[in-house]
C-alpha positions as CSV (number, residue, x, y, z in Angstrom):
1,X,-44.1,51.7,57.6
2,X,-41.6,51.0,60.4
3,X,-41.7,48.0,62.6
4,X,-43.6,48.1,65.8
5,X,-41.6,47.4,68.9
6,X,-38.3,46.6,67.1
7,X,-36.0,47.8,69.9
8,X,-35.8,44.5,71.7
9,X,-34.9,42.2,68.8
10,X,-32.4,44.7,67.5
11,X,-30.7,45.0,70.9
12,X,-30.6,41.3,71.4
13,X,-29.2,40.7,67.9
14,X,-26.5,43.3,68.5
15,X,-25.6,41.7,71.8
16,X,-25.5,38.2,70.1
17,X,-23.0,39.3,67.5
18,X,-20.9,42.0,69.1
19,X,-20.4,40.6,72.6
20,X,-17.0,38.8,72.7
21,X,-16.6,35.3,74.1
22,X,-14.3,35.4,77.0
23,X,-11.1,33.4,76.4
24,X,-9.4,34.0,79.8
25,X,-9.0,30.7,81.4
26,X,-9.5,30.5,85.1
27,X,-6.6,29.3,87.3
28,X,-6.7,26.2,89.5
29,X,-9.1,27.5,92.1
30,X,-10.9,24.3,93.0
31,X,-9.9,21.2,95.0
32,X,-11.5,17.8,95.0
33,X,-14.9,18.0,96.6
34,X,-15.8,21.5,95.5
35,X,-18.2,22.5,92.7
36,X,-15.7,24.3,90.5
37,X,-13.7,22.1,88.2
38,X,-10.8,23.3,86.2
39,X,-9.0,21.3,83.5
40,X,-5.9,20.8,85.6
41,X,-8.0,19.4,88.5
42,X,-10.0,17.2,86.1
43,X,-6.8,15.7,84.8
44,X,-5.6,15.0,88.3
45,X,-8.9,13.4,89.2
46,X,-8.7,11.2,86.0
47,X,-5.1,10.1,86.7
48,X,-6.2,9.0,90.2
49,X,-9.7,7.6,89.5
50,X,-10.0,6.6,85.8
51,X,-11.2,2.9,85.8
52,X,-9.1,1.9,82.7
53,X,-6.0,3.6,84.2
54,X,-6.5,1.7,87.4
55,X,-6.8,-1.5,85.4
56,X,-3.5,-0.7,83.7
57,X,-1.8,-0.1,87.1
58,X,-3.1,-3.5,88.2
59,X,-1.8,-5.2,85.1
60,X,1.6,-3.6,85.8
61,X,1.5,-5.0,89.3
62,X,0.7,-8.4,87.9
63,X,3.6,-8.2,85.5
64,X,5.8,-7.2,88.5
65,X,4.7,-10.3,90.3
66,X,5.5,-12.5,87.2
67,X,8.9,-10.9,86.9
68,X,9.6,-11.7,90.6
69,X,8.4,-15.2,90.3
70,X,10.5,-15.9,87.2
71,X,13.6,-15.3,89.3
72,X,12.7,-18.0,91.8
73,X,13.8,-21.6,91.6
74,X,11.4,-24.4,91.9
75,X,10.9,-25.8,95.4
76,X,12.9,-28.9,96.4
77,X,11.0,-32.1,96.9
78,X,11.0,-34.1,100.1
79,X,11.1,-37.8,99.3
80,X,10.6,-40.8,101.5
81,X,10.8,-44.4,100.5
82,X,10.8,-47.9,101.9
83,X,12.3,-50.6,99.8
84,X,12.8,-54.3,100.0
85,X,9.9,-54.6,102.4
86,X,9.4,-58.3,103.2
87,X,5.8,-59.4,102.9
88,X,6.2,-62.6,104.9
89,X,8.3,-63.6,107.8
90,X,10.7,-61.2,109.5
91,X,9.7,-58.1,111.2
92,X,8.0,-56.5,108.2
93,X,8.5,-52.8,108.0
94,X,11.5,-52.7,110.3
95,X,13.4,-55.0,107.9
96,X,12.8,-52.7,104.9
97,X,15.4,-50.3,103.5
98,X,14.2,-46.9,104.5
99,X,15.3,-43.7,102.9
100,X,14.5,-40.0,103.3
101,X,16.0,-37.2,101.1
102,X,15.7,-34.1,99.0
103,X,15.4,-33.8,95.2
104,X,15.9,-30.6,93.3
105,X,15.3,-29.9,89.6
106,X,18.3,-28.1,88.0
107,X,17.3,-26.2,84.9
108,X,19.4,-26.3,81.8
109,X,22.0,-23.5,81.7
110,X,20.6,-20.2,80.3
111,X,17.0,-21.2,80.8
112,X,16.6,-19.5,84.2
113,X,18.5,-16.5,83.0
114,X,16.1,-16.1,80.0
115,X,13.1,-16.6,82.3
116,X,14.3,-13.6,84.3
117,X,14.8,-11.6,81.2
118,X,11.4,-12.5,79.9
119,X,9.8,-11.5,83.2
120,X,11.6,-8.1,83.2
121,X,10.7,-7.6,79.6
122,X,7.0,-8.2,80.5
123,X,7.3,-5.6,83.3
124,X,8.9,-3.1,80.9
125,X,6.0,-3.7,78.4
126,X,3.4,-3.1,81.0
127,X,5.1,0.1,82.1
128,X,5.2,1.4,78.6
129,X,1.5,0.5,78.2
130,X,0.7,2.4,81.4
131,X,2.6,5.4,80.2
132,X,0.7,5.3,76.9
133,X,-2.6,4.9,78.7
134,X,-1.9,7.9,80.8
135,X,-1.2,10.0,77.8
136,X,-4.5,8.8,76.2
137,X,-6.4,9.5,79.4
138,X,-5.0,13.1,79.5
139,X,-5.9,13.5,75.9
140,X,-9.4,12.2,76.4
141,X,-10.0,14.3,79.4
142,X,-8.9,17.4,77.6
143,X,-11.1,16.5,74.6
144,X,-14.2,15.9,76.8
145,X,-13.5,19.0,78.9
146,X,-13.3,21.2,75.8
147,X,-16.4,19.7,74.4
148,X,-18.3,20.6,77.6
149,X,-16.9,24.2,77.4
150,X,-17.9,24.4,73.7
151,X,-21.4,23.1,74.4
152,X,-21.8,25.7,77.1
153,X,-20.9,28.5,74.8
154,X,-23.0,27.1,72.0
155,X,-25.9,26.8,74.4
156,X,-25.5,30.4,75.5
157,X,-25.5,31.6,71.8
158,X,-28.5,29.4,71.0
159,X,-30.4,30.8,74.0
160,X,-29.6,34.3,72.7
161,X,-30.8,33.3,69.3
162,X,-34.0,31.9,70.7
163,X,-34.6,35.2,72.5
164,X,-34.1,37.1,69.3
165,X,-36.4,34.7,67.4
166,X,-39.1,35.0,70.1
167,X,-38.9,38.7,70.0
168,X,-39.0,38.8,66.2
169,X,-42.0,36.4,66.1
170,X,-43.8,38.6,68.6
171,X,-43.0,41.7,66.6
172,X,-44.1,40.1,63.3
173,X,-47.4,39.2,64.8
174,X,-48.0,42.7,66.0
175,X,-47.1,44.1,62.5
176,X,-49.5,41.7,60.9
177,X,-52.3,42.6,63.4
178,X,-51.6,46.3,62.8
179,X,-51.8,45.7,59.0
180,X,-48.2,46.8,58.5
181,X,-47.0,43.5,57.1
182,X,-48.2,40.5,55.3
183,X,-49.0,37.2,57.1
184,X,-46.0,35.6,55.4
185,X,-43.7,37.7,57.6
186,X,-45.2,36.2,60.7
187,X,-44.9,32.7,59.3
188,X,-41.3,33.3,58.4
189,X,-40.5,34.6,61.9
190,X,-42.4,31.6,63.5
191,X,-40.4,29.1,61.4
192,X,-37.2,30.6,62.6
193,X,-38.5,30.5,66.1
194,X,-39.2,26.8,65.9
195,X,-35.8,26.2,64.4
196,X,-34.1,28.1,67.2
197,X,-36.0,26.0,69.8
198,X,-35.0,22.8,68.1
199,X,-31.4,23.8,67.9
200,X,-31.5,24.8,71.6
201,X,-32.8,21.3,72.6
202,X,-30.0,19.7,70.5
203,X,-27.3,21.7,72.2
204,X,-28.8,20.9,75.6
205,X,-28.6,17.2,74.8
206,X,-25.1,17.5,73.5
207,X,-24.1,19.2,76.8
208,X,-25.6,16.4,78.8
209,X,-23.8,13.8,76.7
210,X,-20.4,15.6,77.0
211,X,-20.7,15.9,80.8
212,X,-21.5,12.2,81.1
213,X,-18.5,11.3,78.9
214,X,-16.2,13.5,81.1
215,X,-17.7,12.0,84.3
216,X,-16.9,8.5,83.0
217,X,-13.2,9.5,82.4
218,X,-13.0,10.9,85.9
219,X,-14.4,7.8,87.5
220,X,-17.4,9.7,88.7
221,X,-21.1,8.5,88.6
222,X,-22.2,11.9,87.3
223,X,-21.3,15.5,87.2
224,X,-24.5,17.0,88.5
225,X,-22.7,19.3,91.0
226,X,-19.6,20.1,89.0
227,X,-19.3,23.5,87.3
228,X,-16.5,23.6,84.7
229,X,-14.5,26.8,84.6
230,X,-12.2,27.9,81.8
231,X,-12.6,28.7,78.1
232,X,-11.5,27.4,74.8
233,X,-8.2,28.9,73.5
234,X,-8.8,31.2,70.6
235,X,-5.2,31.6,69.5
236,X,-2.8,28.8,68.3
237,X,0.1,27.5,70.2
238,X,3.2,28.8,68.3
239,X,5.3,25.8,69.5
240,X,3.0,23.5,67.6
241,X,2.9,25.6,64.5
242,X,6.7,25.9,64.4
243,X,7.3,22.2,65.2
244,X,9.4,20.6,62.4
245,X,7.4,18.3,60.2
246,X,10.3,15.9,59.7
247,X,11.0,15.4,63.4
248,X,11.9,11.7,64.1
249,X,9.5,9.5,66.0
250,X,11.9,9.3,68.9
251,X,10.5,7.6,72.0
252,X,6.8,8.0,71.8
253,X,5.1,5.6,74.2
254,X,3.2,3.9,71.4
255,X,6.5,3.1,69.7
256,X,8.1,2.1,73.0
257,X,5.3,-0.3,73.6
258,X,5.8,-2.0,70.2
259,X,9.6,-2.2,70.8
260,X,9.1,-3.7,74.3
261,X,6.7,-6.3,72.8
262,X,9.3,-7.2,70.1
263,X,12.0,-7.5,72.8
264,X,9.9,-9.9,74.8
265,X,9.0,-11.9,71.8
266,X,12.6,-12.3,70.8
267,X,13.5,-13.5,74.3
268,X,10.7,-16.0,74.3
269,X,11.9,-17.3,71.0
270,X,15.4,-17.8,72.4
271,X,13.8,-19.6,75.4
272,X,11.8,-21.8,73.1
273,X,14.9,-23.0,71.3
274,X,16.2,-24.3,74.6
275,X,13.1,-26.3,75.3
276,X,14.4,-29.6,73.9
277,X,17.4,-29.5,76.3
278,X,16.2,-31.3,79.4
279,X,16.4,-30.2,83.0
280,X,18.2,-32.5,85.4
281,X,16.6,-33.7,88.6
282,X,19.2,-34.5,91.3
283,X,18.3,-36.2,94.6
284,X,20.2,-37.2,97.7
285,X,18.7,-39.4,100.4
286,X,19.9,-41.1,103.6
287,X,18.6,-44.0,105.6
288,X,19.3,-47.5,106.9
289,X,19.0,-51.1,105.9
290,X,16.4,-52.6,108.2
291,X,17.9,-56.1,108.5
292,X,21.4,-54.9,109.4
293,X,20.6,-51.4,110.6
294,X,23.4,-50.1,108.5
295,X,23.3,-46.4,107.5
296,X,23.3,-45.7,103.8
297,X,23.4,-42.7,101.4
298,X,21.7,-42.8,98.0
299,X,22.2,-40.4,95.1
300,X,19.9,-40.1,92.1
301,X,19.7,-38.4,88.8
302,X,16.7,-38.1,86.5
303,X,17.0,-36.8,82.9
304,X,14.0,-36.5,80.6
305,X,14.7,-37.8,77.1
306,X,13.5,-35.5,74.3
307,X,12.5,-38.3,72.0
308,X,8.8,-37.6,71.2
309,X,8.5,-33.9,72.2
310,X,11.3,-31.7,71.0
311,X,9.4,-28.4,71.4
312,X,9.0,-27.8,67.7
313,X,5.6,-26.4,68.1
314,X,6.7,-23.9,70.8
315,X,9.6,-22.8,68.7
316,X,7.3,-22.3,65.7
317,X,4.9,-20.3,67.8
318,X,7.6,-18.2,69.4
319,X,9.1,-17.3,66.0
320,X,5.7,-16.4,64.6
321,X,5.2,-14.1,67.6
322,X,8.5,-12.4,66.7
323,X,7.3,-11.9,63.1
324,X,4.0,-10.5,64.4
325,X,5.8,-8.1,66.8
326,X,8.2,-6.9,64.0
327,X,5.3,-6.3,61.7
328,X,3.3,-4.5,64.4
329,X,6.3,-2.2,65.2
330,X,6.6,-1.2,61.5
331,X,2.8,-0.6,61.5
332,X,3.1,1.6,64.6
333,X,5.9,3.6,63.0
334,X,3.8,4.2,59.9
335,X,0.7,4.9,61.9
336,X,2.5,7.5,64.1
337,X,4.0,9.2,61.0
338,X,0.6,9.3,59.3
339,X,-1.3,10.5,62.4
340,X,1.2,13.2,63.1
341,X,1.0,14.5,59.5
342,X,-2.8,14.4,59.6
343,X,-3.0,16.0,63.0
344,X,-0.6,18.8,62.0
345,X,-2.6,19.5,58.9
346,X,-5.9,19.5,60.8
347,X,-4.5,21.9,63.4
348,X,-3.2,24.3,60.7
349,X,-6.5,24.2,58.9
350,X,-8.5,24.8,62.1
351,X,-6.2,27.7,63.0
352,X,-6.8,29.3,59.6
353,X,-10.5,28.8,59.9
354,X,-10.7,30.3,63.3
355,X,-8.6,33.3,62.2
356,X,-10.8,33.7,59.1
357,X,-14.0,33.8,61.2
358,X,-12.6,36.1,63.9
359,X,-10.9,38.5,61.5
360,X,-13.2,38.5,58.5
361,X,-16.5,36.6,58.7
362,X,-17.7,37.8,62.2
363,X,-16.8,41.5,61.5
364,X,-18.6,41.4,58.2
365,X,-21.6,39.7,59.9
366,X,-21.6,42.5,62.5
367,X,-21.4,45.2,59.9
368,X,-24.1,43.6,57.8
369,X,-26.4,43.5,60.8
370,X,-25.7,47.1,61.6
371,X,-26.4,48.2,58.0
372,X,-29.7,46.2,57.8
373,X,-30.8,47.6,61.2
374,X,-30.0,51.2,60.0
375,X,-31.7,50.6,56.7
376,X,-34.7,49.0,58.3
377,X,-35.1,52.0,60.5
378,X,-34.9,54.2,57.4
379,X,-37.4,52.1,55.5
380,X,-34.9,50.8,53.0
381,X,-35.2,47.1,54.1
382,X,-38.2,45.1,55.1
383,X,-38.7,43.1,58.2
384,X,-37.9,39.8,56.5
385,X,-34.4,41.1,55.6
386,X,-33.8,42.0,59.2
387,X,-34.9,38.6,60.5
388,X,-32.7,36.8,57.9
389,X,-29.7,38.9,58.7
390,X,-30.2,38.3,62.4
391,X,-30.3,34.6,61.7
392,X,-27.2,34.7,59.5
393,X,-25.3,36.6,62.1
394,X,-26.2,34.2,64.9
395,X,-25.3,31.2,62.7
396,X,-21.9,32.8,62.1
397,X,-21.3,33.0,65.8
398,X,-22.4,29.3,66.3
399,X,-20.0,28.2,63.5
400,X,-17.2,30.2,65.1
401,X,-17.6,28.4,68.4
402,X,-17.6,25.1,66.5
403,X,-14.3,26.1,64.7
404,X,-12.8,27.0,68.1
405,X,-13.6,23.5,69.4
406,X,-12.1,21.9,66.3
407,X,-8.9,23.9,66.8
408,X,-8.6,23.0,70.5
409,X,-9.3,19.3,69.7
410,X,-6.7,19.2,67.0
411,X,-4.2,20.8,69.4
412,X,-5.0,18.1,72.0
413,X,-4.5,15.3,69.4
414,X,-1.2,16.8,68.1
415,X,0.1,17.3,71.6
416,X,-0.5,13.6,72.4
417,X,1.1,12.4,69.2
418,X,4.2,14.6,69.8
419,X,4.8,13.1,73.3
420,X,7.4,13.1,74.8
421,X,9.0,15.7,72.5
422,X,6.8,18.5,73.7
423,X,6.4,19.6,77.3
424,X,3.1,21.3,76.8
425,X,0.8,22.7,79.5
426,X,-2.2,20.6,80.4
427,X,-4.4,23.7,80.8
428,X,-5.9,26.0,78.1
429,X,-3.8,29.0,77.1
430,X,-4.0,31.9,79.4
């Protein structure tokens, strides 16, 4: 006997499988303060308001201040003295030898020059760290933006699946009440209905979490009024697929940061080796001898003797820091090579999986659903077969959306690792 009221679940299932997911990305139609939010606008917001990026900018300003201060000489000292002050007889203070003058510390040659170089190296290091952080922020914004888009698509498919499950459960109940089916058909449909409801709640929670993560990157308290526009790219970027696997590391900001840190450590080591050589303090003063009221000039030199402290500990520490920086640079080189290879492989795998779903799995799922629908109408398949096929087809669409997300995330990661070799668009493919 044929199913009672099967038109609705069949139509919904066909819509769920056959309807394509739009991949046309919207252009930049929003400006700060409006509800619509494109990826390009989100990136601009993050570069302007991300808290960690603002902290990196402040650290660079601090390094600039240190570099400026390193160029300055120490302030001269104003000195006044009264000597040979008679404590009895005479006129007391007026009989003393009174002097007033200036004293200046003259650093050992090359010390001040190295101080300047160390300050500039620190500024260079902070600049490379800021560049690296900007790349990471753009990467993280793209990742979070794509997750929100994927969650929206998954949620849409899950809602369609829930509608199919509700209609199927209602139809199964009517068939059982009409005596056209066993009670197990109703139970089977109700189980799938509960599963669809549970999955829908899970996707709703994932969407909330993804929007909160994106709001944090943008420096917003929340994204309650923001409507993200755009779609995940469903085709690979040929520039990434054709990119040579043996491309040298070049000037990736991560490597630049390690090199700048090593350069500063070497300068500090050279500076530490000059620590035992003392700075000279020179003073000149003028005054008068109280008793005779004669004018006098006094010159003075002060030279620390490096007897007890010869800076051995500072030299050891500075050399150890050089060794650490050299090891860290080698580690960064290996890390970049490993991460590039892994990201390239993940991207290629994700591209193949997306193509497999789009070109083979989804068409077969659509065909299977059509055949079961036709066979069910002709009495060749039972209601359970129809429900199971609807579920299988819906799950194929859900997995396809997840594979799309994996491909887009792998592309974002690879783009960040290939910086600055690639000049890739910050927006999804048109």
